[in-house]
PDB file of N, CA, C, O and CB in Angstrom:
ATOM      1  N   MET A   1      34.318 -25.788 -58.082  1.00  0.00           N
ATOM      2  CA  MET A   1      35.378 -25.451 -57.181  1.00  0.00           C
ATOM      3  C   MET A   1      35.259 -23.963 -56.845  1.00  0.00           C
ATOM      4  O   MET A   1      35.059 -23.131 -57.730  1.00  0.00           O
ATOM      5  CB  MET A   1      36.760 -25.795 -57.793  1.00  0.00           C
ATOM      6  N   ALA A   2      35.384 -23.642 -55.560  1.00  0.00           N
ATOM      7  CA  ALA A   2      35.272 -22.253 -55.113  1.00  0.00           C
ATOM      8  C   ALA A   2      36.589 -21.520 -55.321  1.00  0.00           C
ATOM      9  O   ALA A   2      37.667 -22.092 -55.160  1.00  0.00           O
ATOM     10  CB  ALA A   2      34.856 -22.190 -53.632  1.00  0.00           C
ATOM     11  N   ALA A   3      36.485 -20.260 -55.678  1.00  0.00           N
ATOM     12  CA  ALA A   3      37.684 -19.430 -55.846  1.00  0.00           C
ATOM     13  C   ALA A   3      38.218 -19.044 -54.479  1.00  0.00           C
ATOM     14  O   ALA A   3      37.447 -18.740 -53.569  1.00  0.00           O
ATOM     15  CB  ALA A   3      37.378 -18.159 -56.692  1.00  0.00           C
ATOM     16  N   GLN A   4      39.514 -19.055 -54.337  1.00  0.00           N
ATOM     17  CA  GLN A   4      40.125 -18.665 -53.075  1.00  0.00           C
ATOM     18  C   GLN A   4      40.471 -17.185 -53.107  1.00  0.00           C
ATOM     19  O   GLN A   4      40.942 -16.663 -54.117  1.00  0.00           O
ATOM     20  CB  GLN A   4      41.381 -19.508 -52.790  1.00  0.00           C
ATOM     21  N   LYS A   5      40.232 -16.523 -51.992  1.00  0.00           N
ATOM     22  CA  LYS A   5      40.571 -15.115 -51.877  1.00  0.00           C
ATOM     23  C   LYS A   5      42.014 -14.997 -51.397  1.00  0.00           C
ATOM     24  O   LYS A   5      42.472 -15.832 -50.617  1.00  0.00           O
ATOM     25  CB  LYS A   5      39.598 -14.383 -50.910  1.00  0.00           C
ATOM     26  N   PRO A   6      42.725 -13.992 -51.843  1.00  0.00           N
ATOM     27  CA  PRO A   6      44.089 -13.817 -51.349  1.00  0.00           C
ATOM     28  C   PRO A   6      44.089 -13.479 -49.864  1.00  0.00           C
ATOM     29  O   PRO A   6      43.199 -12.776 -49.384  1.00  0.00           O
ATOM     30  CB  PRO A   6      44.810 -12.721 -52.141  1.00  0.00           C
ATOM     31  N   ARG A   7      45.080 -13.974 -49.143  1.00  0.00           N
ATOM     32  CA  ARG A   7      45.177 -13.702 -47.719  1.00  0.00           C
ATOM     33  C   ARG A   7      46.096 -12.512 -47.518  1.00  0.00           C
ATOM     34  O   ARG A   7      47.317 -12.659 -47.466  1.00  0.00           O
ATOM     35  CB  ARG A   7      45.691 -14.942 -46.941  1.00  0.00           C
ATOM     36  N   THR A   8      45.513 -11.352 -47.408  1.00  0.00           N
ATOM     37  CA  THR A   8      46.302 -10.141 -47.189  1.00  0.00           C
ATOM     38  C   THR A   8      45.871  -9.490 -45.889  1.00  0.00           C
ATOM     39  O   THR A   8      44.762  -9.717 -45.406  1.00  0.00           O
ATOM     40  CB  THR A   8      46.151  -9.153 -48.370  1.00  0.00           C
ATOM     41  N   GLY A   9      46.738  -8.697 -45.340  1.00  0.00           N
ATOM     42  CA  GLY A   9      46.421  -7.962 -44.130  1.00  0.00           C
ATOM     43  C   GLY A   9      45.781  -6.629 -44.433  1.00  0.00           C
ATOM     44  O   GLY A   9      45.413  -5.893 -43.517  1.00  0.00           O
ATOM     45  N   ASP A  10      45.641  -6.306 -45.715  1.00  0.00           N
ATOM     46  CA  ASP A  10      45.054  -5.032 -46.087  1.00  0.00           C
ATOM     47  C   ASP A  10      43.577  -5.018 -45.726  1.00  0.00           C
ATOM     48  O   ASP A  10      42.898  -6.045 -45.749  1.00  0.00           O
ATOM     49  CB  ASP A  10      45.249  -4.759 -47.585  1.00  0.00           C
ATOM     50  N   GLY A  11      43.112  -3.852 -45.401  1.00  0.00           N
ATOM     51  CA  GLY A  11      41.702  -3.705 -45.102  1.00  0.00           C
ATOM     52  C   GLY A  11      41.501  -3.250 -43.682  1.00  0.00           C
ATOM     53  O   GLY A  11      42.436  -3.245 -42.881  1.00  0.00           O
ATOM     54  N   PRO A  12      40.283  -2.866 -43.368  1.00  0.00           N
ATOM     55  CA  PRO A  12      39.996  -2.316 -42.049  1.00  0.00           C
ATOM     56  C   PRO A  12      39.798  -3.405 -40.994  1.00  0.00           C
ATOM     57  O   PRO A  12      39.629  -4.584 -41.305  1.00  0.00           O
ATOM     58  CB  PRO A  12      38.765  -1.439 -42.115  1.00  0.00           C
ATOM     59  N   LEU A  13      39.826  -2.972 -39.761  1.00  0.00           N
ATOM     60  CA  LEU A  13      39.439  -3.819 -38.646  1.00  0.00           C
ATOM     61  C   LEU A  13      37.962  -4.139 -38.823  1.00  0.00           C
ATOM     62  O   LEU A  13      37.175  -3.250 -39.145  1.00  0.00           O
ATOM     63  CB  LEU A  13      39.724  -3.128 -37.261  1.00  0.00           C
ATOM     64  N   GLU A  14      37.576  -5.387 -38.618  1.00  0.00           N
ATOM     65  CA  GLU A  14      36.177  -5.781 -38.765  1.00  0.00           C
ATOM     66  C   GLU A  14      35.684  -6.421 -37.475  1.00  0.00           C
ATOM     67  O   GLU A  14      36.397  -7.202 -36.845  1.00  0.00           O
ATOM     68  CB  GLU A  14      35.999  -6.753 -39.956  1.00  0.00           C
ATOM     69  N   VAL A  15      34.460  -6.083 -37.089  1.00  0.00           N
ATOM     70  CA  VAL A  15      33.817  -6.712 -35.942  1.00  0.00           C
ATOM     71  C   VAL A  15      32.409  -7.093 -36.369  1.00  0.00           C
ATOM     72  O   VAL A  15      31.649  -6.255 -36.853  1.00  0.00           O
ATOM     73  CB  VAL A  15      33.801  -5.763 -34.687  1.00  0.00           C
ATOM     74  N   THR A  16      32.067  -8.368 -36.186  1.00  0.00           N
ATOM     75  CA  THR A  16      30.720  -8.827 -36.527  1.00  0.00           C
ATOM     76  C   THR A  16      30.125  -9.579 -35.341  1.00  0.00           C
ATOM     77  O   THR A  16      30.835 -10.264 -34.607  1.00  0.00           O
ATOM     78  CB  THR A  16      30.744  -9.730 -37.791  1.00  0.00           C
ATOM     79  N   LYS A  17      28.824  -9.442 -35.167  1.00  0.00           N
ATOM     80  CA  LYS A  17      28.133 -10.174 -34.109  1.00  0.00           C
ATOM     81  C   LYS A  17      27.753 -11.536 -34.657  1.00  0.00           C
ATOM     82  O   LYS A  17      27.077 -11.644 -35.681  1.00  0.00           O
ATOM     83  CB  LYS A  17      26.873  -9.399 -33.599  1.00  0.00           C
ATOM     84  N   GLU A  18      28.191 -12.562 -33.969  1.00  0.00           N
ATOM     85  CA  GLU A  18      27.873 -13.934 -34.374  1.00  0.00           C
ATOM     86  C   GLU A  18      27.432 -14.700 -33.137  1.00  0.00           C
ATOM     87  O   GLU A  18      28.211 -14.906 -32.207  1.00  0.00           O
ATOM     88  CB  GLU A  18      29.098 -14.632 -35.062  1.00  0.00           C
ATOM     89  N   GLY A  19      26.198 -15.112 -33.141  1.00  0.00           N
ATOM     90  CA  GLY A  19      25.672 -15.824 -31.978  1.00  0.00           C
ATOM     91  C   GLY A  19      25.610 -14.895 -30.784  1.00  0.00           C
ATOM     92  O   GLY A  19      25.083 -13.787 -30.882  1.00  0.00           O
ATOM     93  N   ARG A  20      26.148 -15.340 -29.647  1.00  0.00           N
ATOM     94  CA  ARG A  20      26.124 -14.514 -28.433  1.00  0.00           C
ATOM     95  C   ARG A  20      27.395 -13.704 -28.265  1.00  0.00           C
ATOM     96  O   ARG A  20      27.528 -12.971 -27.285  1.00  0.00           O
ATOM     97  CB  ARG A  20      25.916 -15.385 -27.212  1.00  0.00           C
ATOM     98  N   GLY A  21      28.332 -13.816 -29.193  1.00  0.00           N
ATOM     99  CA  GLY A  21      29.592 -13.103 -29.065  1.00  0.00           C
ATOM    100  C   GLY A  21      29.887 -12.252 -30.280  1.00  0.00           C
ATOM    101  O   GLY A  21      29.047 -12.083 -31.165  1.00  0.00           O
ATOM    102  N   TYR A  22      31.095 -11.719 -30.306  1.00  0.00           N
ATOM    103  CA  TYR A  22      31.555 -10.889 -31.406  1.00  0.00           C
ATOM    104  C   TYR A  22      32.841 -11.484 -31.967  1.00  0.00           C
ATOM    105  O   TYR A  22      33.687 -11.967 -31.213  1.00  0.00           O
ATOM    106  CB  TYR A  22      31.773  -9.421 -30.947  1.00  0.00           C
ATOM    107  N   VAL A  23      32.987 -11.449 -33.275  1.00  0.00           N
ATOM    108  CA  VAL A  23      34.205 -11.919 -33.923  1.00  0.00           C
ATOM    109  C   VAL A  23      34.951 -10.692 -34.412  1.00  0.00           C
ATOM    110  O   VAL A  23      34.413  -9.872 -35.156  1.00  0.00           O
ATOM    111  CB  VAL A  23      33.896 -12.916 -35.101  1.00  0.00           C
ATOM    112  N   VAL A  24      36.217 -10.579 -33.976  1.00  0.00           N
ATOM    113  CA  VAL A  24      37.062  -9.440 -34.325  1.00  0.00           C
ATOM    114  C   VAL A  24      38.130  -9.935 -35.295  1.00  0.00           C
ATOM    115  O   VAL A  24      38.828 -10.909 -35.015  1.00  0.00           O
ATOM    116  CB  VAL A  24      37.708  -8.787 -33.046  1.00  0.00           C
ATOM    117  N   ARG A  25      38.253  -9.260 -36.433  1.00  0.00           N
ATOM    118  CA  ARG A  25      39.268  -9.609 -37.429  1.00  0.00           C
ATOM    119  C   ARG A  25      40.236  -8.438 -37.545  1.00  0.00           C
ATOM    120  O   ARG A  25      39.877  -7.360 -38.017  1.00  0.00           O
ATOM    121  CB  ARG A  25      38.619  -9.947 -38.821  1.00  0.00           C
ATOM    122  N   LEU A  26      41.475  -8.671 -37.104  1.00  0.00           N
ATOM    123  CA  LEU A  26      42.499  -7.632 -37.095  1.00  0.00           C
ATOM    124  C   LEU A  26      43.513  -7.893 -38.189  1.00  0.00           C
ATOM    125  O   LEU A  26      44.107  -8.971 -38.218  1.00  0.00           O
ATOM    126  CB  LEU A  26      43.193  -7.558 -35.728  1.00  0.00           C
ATOM    127  N   PRO A  27      43.735  -6.940 -39.099  1.00  0.00           N
ATOM    128  CA  PRO A  27      44.797  -7.125 -40.084  1.00  0.00           C
ATOM    129  C   PRO A  27      46.145  -7.111 -39.364  1.00  0.00           C
ATOM    130  O   PRO A  27      46.367  -6.299 -38.466  1.00  0.00           O
ATOM    131  CB  PRO A  27      44.741  -6.018 -41.186  1.00  0.00           C
ATOM    132  N   VAL A  28      47.038  -8.011 -39.762  1.00  0.00           N
ATOM    133  CA  VAL A  28      48.357  -8.080 -39.134  1.00  0.00           C
ATOM    134  C   VAL A  28      49.452  -7.801 -40.157  1.00  0.00           C
ATOM    135  O   VAL A  28      49.293  -8.029 -41.357  1.00  0.00           O
ATOM    136  CB  VAL A  28      48.576  -9.458 -38.481  1.00  0.00           C
ATOM    137  N   GLU A  29      50.560  -7.304 -39.641  1.00  0.00           N
ATOM    138  CA  GLU A  29      51.698  -6.999 -40.494  1.00  0.00           C
ATOM    139  C   GLU A  29      52.225  -8.286 -41.125  1.00  0.00           C
ATOM    140  O   GLU A  29      52.350  -9.303 -40.442  1.00  0.00           O
ATOM    141  CB  GLU A  29      52.811  -6.285 -39.690  1.00  0.00           C
ATOM    142  N   GLY A  30      52.529  -8.250 -42.397  1.00  0.00           N
ATOM    143  CA  GLY A  30      53.029  -9.425 -43.089  1.00  0.00           C
ATOM    144  C   GLY A  30      51.942 -10.215 -43.791  1.00  0.00           C
ATOM    145  O   GLY A  30      52.227 -11.224 -44.437  1.00  0.00           O
ATOM    146  N   GLY A  31      50.699  -9.768 -43.672  1.00  0.00           N
ATOM    147  CA  GLY A  31      49.598 -10.450 -44.344  1.00  0.00           C
ATOM    148  C   GLY A  31      48.787 -11.305 -43.398  1.00  0.00           C
ATOM    149  O   GLY A  31      49.291 -11.765 -42.373  1.00  0.00           O
ATOM    150  N   GLY A  32      47.560 -11.512 -43.735  1.00  0.00           N
ATOM    151  CA  GLY A  32      46.673 -12.336 -42.926  1.00  0.00           C
ATOM    152  C   GLY A  32      45.905 -11.512 -41.911  1.00  0.00           C
ATOM    153  O   GLY A  32      46.022 -10.288 -41.858  1.00  0.00           O
ATOM    154  N   ARG A  33      45.128 -12.199 -41.120  1.00  0.00           N
ATOM    155  CA  ARG A  33      44.317 -11.549 -40.094  1.00  0.00           C
ATOM    156  C   ARG A  33      44.342 -12.374 -38.829  1.00  0.00           C
ATOM    157  O   ARG A  33      44.403 -13.603 -38.868  1.00  0.00           O
ATOM    158  CB  ARG A  33      42.871 -11.346 -40.576  1.00  0.00           C
ATOM    159  N   LEU A  34      44.293 -11.687 -37.717  1.00  0.00           N
ATOM    160  CA  LEU A  34      44.139 -12.325 -36.427  1.00  0.00           C
ATOM    161  C   LEU A  34      42.648 -12.324 -36.140  1.00  0.00           C
ATOM    162  O   LEU A  34      42.023 -11.263 -36.121  1.00  0.00           O
ATOM    163  CB  LEU A  34      44.967 -11.593 -35.296  1.00  0.00           C
ATOM    164  N   VAL A  35      42.069 -13.492 -35.917  1.00  0.00           N
ATOM    165  CA  VAL A  35      40.627 -13.600 -35.690  1.00  0.00           C
ATOM    166  C   VAL A  35      40.416 -14.100 -34.267  1.00  0.00           C
ATOM    167  O   VAL A  35      40.919 -15.156 -33.884  1.00  0.00           O
ATOM    168  CB  VAL A  35      39.944 -14.559 -36.737  1.00  0.00           C
ATOM    169  N   ILE A  36      39.653 -13.311 -33.479  1.00  0.00           N
ATOM    170  CA  ILE A  36      39.341 -13.713 -32.107  1.00  0.00           C
ATOM    171  C   ILE A  36      37.843 -13.554 -31.873  1.00  0.00           C
ATOM    172  O   ILE A  36      37.185 -12.735 -32.515  1.00  0.00           O
ATOM    173  CB  ILE A  36      40.157 -12.873 -31.075  1.00  0.00           C
ATOM    174  N   GLU A  37      37.323 -14.339 -30.954  1.00  0.00           N
ATOM    175  CA  GLU A  37      35.917 -14.216 -30.572  1.00  0.00           C
ATOM    176  C   GLU A  37      35.877 -13.739 -29.129  1.00  0.00           C
ATOM    177  O   GLU A  37      36.571 -14.281 -28.268  1.00  0.00           O
ATOM    178  CB  GLU A  37      35.143 -15.577 -30.747  1.00  0.00           C
ATOM    179  N   VAL A  38      35.063 -12.725 -28.870  1.00  0.00           N
ATOM    180  CA  VAL A  38      34.944 -12.162 -27.531  1.00  0.00           C
ATOM    181  C   VAL A  38      33.471 -12.107 -27.131  1.00  0.00           C
ATOM    182  O   VAL A  38      32.578 -12.026 -27.974  1.00  0.00           O
ATOM    183  CB  VAL A  38      35.584 -10.751 -27.466  1.00  0.00           C
ATOM    184  N   SER A  39      33.248 -12.153 -25.820  1.00  0.00           N
ATOM    185  CA  SER A  39      31.878 -12.045 -25.299  1.00  0.00           C
ATOM    186  C   SER A  39      31.471 -10.579 -25.242  1.00  0.00           C
ATOM    187  O   SER A  39      32.289  -9.692 -25.483  1.00  0.00           O
ATOM    188  CB  SER A  39      31.761 -12.698 -23.889  1.00  0.00           C
ATOM    189  N   GLN A  40      30.216 -10.330 -24.926  1.00  0.00           N
ATOM    190  CA  GLN A  40      29.712  -8.955 -24.798  1.00  0.00           C
ATOM    191  C   GLN A  40      30.504  -8.202 -23.724  1.00  0.00           C
ATOM    192  O   GLN A  40      30.886  -7.050 -23.929  1.00  0.00           O
ATOM    193  CB  GLN A  40      28.193  -8.956 -24.449  1.00  0.00           C
ATOM    194  N   GLU A  41      30.747  -8.839 -22.603  1.00  0.00           N
ATOM    195  CA  GLU A  41      31.481  -8.198 -21.504  1.00  0.00           C
ATOM    196  C   GLU A  41      32.921  -7.868 -21.922  1.00  0.00           C
ATOM    197  O   GLU A  41      33.422  -6.780 -21.636  1.00  0.00           O
ATOM    198  CB  GLU A  41      31.488  -9.114 -20.257  1.00  0.00           C
ATOM    199  N   GLU A  42      33.574  -8.806 -22.596  1.00  0.00           N
ATOM    200  CA  GLU A  42      34.946  -8.571 -23.054  1.00  0.00           C
ATOM    201  C   GLU A  42      35.000  -7.442 -24.082  1.00  0.00           C
ATOM    202  O   GLU A  42      35.926  -6.631 -24.064  1.00  0.00           O
ATOM    203  CB  GLU A  42      35.536  -9.855 -23.653  1.00  0.00           C
ATOM    204  N   ALA A  43      34.019  -7.387 -24.971  1.00  0.00           N
ATOM    205  CA  ALA A  43      33.974  -6.324 -25.977  1.00  0.00           C
ATOM    206  C   ALA A  43      33.781  -4.967 -25.308  1.00  0.00           C
ATOM    207  O   ALA A  43      34.401  -3.984 -25.715  1.00  0.00           O
ATOM    208  CB  ALA A  43      32.843  -6.585 -26.993  1.00  0.00           C
ATOM    209  N   THR A  44      32.934  -4.904 -24.294  1.00  0.00           N
ATOM    210  CA  THR A  44      32.715  -3.657 -23.567  1.00  0.00           C
ATOM    211  C   THR A  44      33.984  -3.217 -22.843  1.00  0.00           C
ATOM    212  O   THR A  44      34.338  -2.038 -22.876  1.00  0.00           O
ATOM    213  CB  THR A  44      31.566  -3.816 -22.567  1.00  0.00           C
ATOM    214  N   ASN A  45      34.667  -4.151 -22.192  1.00  0.00           N
ATOM    215  CA  ASN A  45      35.916  -3.825 -21.501  1.00  0.00           C
ATOM    216  C   ASN A  45      36.979  -3.334 -22.477  1.00  0.00           C
ATOM    217  O   ASN A  45      37.712  -2.391 -22.176  1.00  0.00           O
ATOM    218  CB  ASN A  45      36.434  -5.044 -20.736  1.00  0.00           C
ATOM    219  N   LEU A  46      37.066  -3.965 -23.637  1.00  0.00           N
ATOM    220  CA  LEU A  46      38.033  -3.554 -24.655  1.00  0.00           C
ATOM    221  C   LEU A  46      37.721  -2.142 -25.145  1.00  0.00           C
ATOM    222  O   LEU A  46      38.623  -1.315 -25.277  1.00  0.00           O
ATOM    223  CB  LEU A  46      38.031  -4.544 -25.839  1.00  0.00           C
ATOM    224  N   ARG A  47      36.445  -1.866 -25.413  1.00  0.00           N
ATOM    225  CA  ARG A  47      36.034  -0.529 -25.858  1.00  0.00           C
ATOM    226  C   ARG A  47      36.393   0.526 -24.823  1.00  0.00           C
ATOM    227  O   ARG A  47      36.924   1.581 -25.171  1.00  0.00           O
ATOM    228  CB  ARG A  47      34.526  -0.494 -26.137  1.00  0.00           C
ATOM    229  N   ASP A  48      36.108   0.249 -23.547  1.00  0.00           N
ATOM    230  CA  ASP A  48      36.398   1.215 -22.493  1.00  0.00           C
ATOM    231  C   ASP A  48      37.898   1.467 -22.354  1.00  0.00           C
ATOM    232  O   ASP A  48      38.329   2.607 -22.176  1.00  0.00           O
ATOM    233  CB  ASP A  48      35.829   0.730 -21.166  1.00  0.00           C
ATOM    234  N   THR A  49      38.682   0.408 -22.437  1.00  0.00           N
ATOM    235  CA  THR A  49      40.134   0.535 -22.335  1.00  0.00           C
ATOM    236  C   THR A  49      40.701   1.343 -23.496  1.00  0.00           C
ATOM    237  O   THR A  49      41.566   2.196 -23.298  1.00  0.00           O
ATOM    238  CB  THR A  49      40.785  -0.847 -22.290  1.00  0.00           C
ATOM    239  N   LEU A  50      40.224   1.080 -24.688  1.00  0.00           N
ATOM    240  CA  LEU A  50      40.702   1.835 -25.853  1.00  0.00           C
ATOM    241  C   LEU A  50      40.271   3.297 -25.777  1.00  0.00           C
ATOM    242  O   LEU A  50      41.033   4.181 -26.172  1.00  0.00           O
ATOM    243  CB  LEU A  50      40.181   1.202 -27.153  1.00  0.00           C
ATOM    244  N   ALA A  51      39.074   3.567 -25.282  1.00  0.00           N
ATOM    245  CA  ALA A  51      38.599   4.945 -25.152  1.00  0.00           C
ATOM    246  C   ALA A  51      39.458   5.711 -24.144  1.00  0.00           C
ATOM    247  O   ALA A  51      39.779   6.877 -24.371  1.00  0.00           O
ATOM    248  CB  ALA A  51      37.115   4.971 -24.722  1.00  0.00           C
ATOM    249  N   GLU A  52      39.833   5.067 -23.033  1.00  0.00           N
ATOM    250  CA  GLU A  52      40.700   5.706 -22.051  1.00  0.00           C
ATOM    251  C   GLU A  52      42.062   6.026 -22.651  1.00  0.00           C
ATOM    252  O   GLU A  52      42.629   7.087 -22.392  1.00  0.00           O
ATOM    253  CB  GLU A  52      40.862   4.812 -20.824  1.00  0.00           C
ATOM    254  N   THR A  53      42.573   5.120 -23.440  1.00  0.00           N
ATOM    255  CA  THR A  53      43.892   5.302 -24.057  1.00  0.00           C
ATOM    256  C   THR A  53      43.872   6.463 -25.038  1.00  0.00           C
ATOM    257  O   THR A  53      44.833   7.230 -25.103  1.00  0.00           O
ATOM    258  CB  THR A  53      44.338   4.017 -24.773  1.00  0.00           C
ATOM    259  N   LEU A  54      42.804   6.605 -25.793  1.00  0.00           N
ATOM    260  CA  LEU A  54      42.718   7.658 -26.790  1.00  0.00           C
ATOM    261  C   LEU A  54      42.528   9.033 -26.174  1.00  0.00           C
ATOM    262  O   LEU A  54      42.897  10.033 -26.790  1.00  0.00           O
ATOM    263  CB  LEU A  54      41.596   7.370 -27.736  1.00  0.00           C
ATOM    264  N   THR A  55      41.961   9.112 -24.977  1.00  0.00           N
ATOM    265  CA  THR A  55      41.708  10.406 -24.358  1.00  0.00           C
ATOM    266  C   THR A  55      42.910  10.925 -23.576  1.00  0.00           C
ATOM    267  O   THR A  55      42.902  12.074 -23.132  1.00  0.00           O
ATOM    268  CB  THR A  55      40.512  10.312 -23.446  1.00  0.00           C
ATOM    269  N   LYS A  56      43.934  10.110 -23.399  1.00  0.00           N
ATOM    270  CA  LYS A  56      45.130  10.532 -22.641  1.00  0.00           C
ATOM    271  C   LYS A  56      46.123  11.203 -23.551  1.00  0.00           C
ATOM    272  O   LYS A  56      47.188  11.624 -23.099  1.00  0.00           O
ATOM    273  CB  LYS A  56      45.794   9.334 -21.942  1.00  0.00           C
TER     274      LYS A  56
END
């Protein structure tokens, strides 16, 4: 039987390349993670949008 890991929101934002897309794991308040898969184009758009926000 495999050991189960606790589901906590602690930890950093994680992005991994899987197949032709990227999987983003966002820690959320209250525990757990929001997991989304984005394409290369979506990841680039997200990066550009966040960079614009940080420079303002």
